[in-house]
N, C-alpha and C positions, 0 to 999 in steps of 0.2 A: 547657410554656409556660403562662403565666398567662392565663386566658380573659378576666378582667376587667382592663382597663387601670387603672393606678394614677392616671392623670390623665384629666381630661375634655378633649376636643378644643376645646371652646368656651373654656375658661379657660387653654389653653396648658399650662404646667408646674405649675399649681396642683393640689394634691391635694385629696382629700375633706375633710381636716381644715381646710385653709385656706378652702374654700368654706363649710363649716359655721360657721366663725368669722365670716366676712363676713355670713352670714345672721343670726347672733345679734346682731351689731353693728347691722345694719340694723333688726332687730326692736326693739332697745333705743332706737335713734334715732327711728324713725318710729312705733313702737307698733303694736299688733295691729290697730287699727281703720284706721289710715292706710296701712299697708303694702300692702294689695291695690290701693288707688287709685294709689299711687306706682308699683307694678309694672305696672299697666294702662297708665298714662301713658307709662312707659318703653317698653313694648311697642309702643304706637301711634307713638311717636317713631321707633323702629327701623323700623317698617313704612313710615312716610313717608320716612325717609332712603333706604331701599332703592328706593322708587318714584322718588324724585328722581335717585338714582344710575343707575337703569336708563334714565330719560329722557335723562340726559346721555350715556350710552353710545349710545343710539339716535341722538341728534343727531350725535355724533362719527362713528358709522358712516355716517350719511347724508352728512355733509360729506366723508367720504373717498371716497364713490362718485360724487359730483357733479363736474362739470368745474370747475376753478378759474376764478376771475374773471380776465378778460383786461383789463388796464389799458393805456391808450395808452402807447406807448413814448415816452420823453422823450429828447432829445438829451443826451449826456453833458456834464457841466459842463466848461468850459474851465479847466484848471488852469494858472495862471501860475507861473513859477518866479521866485524872487527874483533881482535883478540880481547879477552876479558882482562881488564887492567886493575881489578880490585885487589889482587894479591901481590902486585908488583910494588916495590918500594918507590916512593917519590923522592925528589931531591931534598925536600924539607925534612924528611924522616931519617936521612943519613946522618950518622954521627961523625964528627971530625976527629 
């Protein structure tokens, strides 16, 4: 068996060649001086996203353990049925 996987789990089915190509493209686009700042901001964004996600998970867990709100019971609405029109004459059946 191969001890080193051909792909990185972080990038799914992307191999090392594709990751290297993306890194070179990023270096060309942002340049050597701006690339560390871009990656730092990206990392901070990911950390903030994970914090927000864990906060939402905590809120959902709390909501699942609390008792549901009890609303006052309302009477069911009265549903009226339309009148039966089978015995009423129509305009076409009237004689002149």
